[in-house]
C-alpha positions in Angstrom: 21.2 -3.1 28.7 19.0 -4.9 26.2 20.6 -6.9 23.3 20.3 -4.8 20.1 17.7 -6.0 17.7 19.0 -8.1 14.7 19.0 -6.0 11.5 16.3 -8.2 10.0 13.9 -7.6 13.0 14.6 -3.9 12.7 13.8 -3.6 9.1 10.8 -5.7 9.2 9.1 -3.0 11.3 10.8 0.0 9.8 12.0 -0.6 6.4 14.8 1.7 4.9 12.8 2.6 1.9 9.0 3.2 1.7 6.7 3.9 -1.3 5.0 7.1 -2.2 1.8 5.9 -0.4 3.5 4.8 2.6 5.6 8.3 2.8 2.2 10.0 2.2 0.9 8.1 5.3 3.9 9.0 7.3 3.7 12.6 6.5 -0.2 12.9 6.7 -0.5 14.1 3.1 -1.9 12.6 -0.1 0.1 10.5 -2.5 -0.3 13.3 -5.1 1.4 15.7 -2.7 4.4 13.4 -2.3 4.6 13.0 -6.1 4.5 16.8 -6.5 7.1 17.2 -3.6 9.3 14.8 -5.7 8.8 16.6 -8.8 9.8 20.1 -7.5 12.8 18.5 -5.9 11.7 19.0 -2.2 12.0 15.2 -1.7 14.7 13.1 -3.3 13.6 9.6 -4.2 15.6 6.5 -4.7 15.0 4.7 -8.0 15.5 0.9 -8.1 14.7 -0.3 -11.4 11.3 1.2 -12.3 10.4 1.6 -8.7 10.5 4.9 -7.0 11.2 4.7 -3.1 11.8 7.4 -0.4 14.3 6.8 2.4 13.3 7.3 6.0 16.1 9.6 6.2 15.0 11.7 3.3 11.6 12.0 5.1 13.3 13.1 8.3 15.5 15.6 6.3 12.4 17.1 4.6 10.4 17.5 7.8 13.6 18.9 9.6 13.9 21.5 6.6 10.2 22.6 7.1 10.9 23.0 11.0 14.1 25.1 10.4 12.4 27.2 7.8 9.4 27.8 10.0 11.7 28.8 12.9 13.6 31.2 10.7 10.4 32.9 9.6 9.0 33.1 13.3 12.1 35.1 14.4 
């Protein structure tokens, strides 16, 4: 089994928090769409000072919610 990556090396490639622009890129939507999703409460941001960031866990939660609601509609 390979040695686990040090936390620093892991976070360099996959930061815990991303900007709205980075989130938009990950979700393949526009930055405006990300801000709209934040405004309607579909995405829950983390505020650090005046900065607004989204956790990768939050993005995964949102995508899972979309998949779950679609699966429910299909049945």
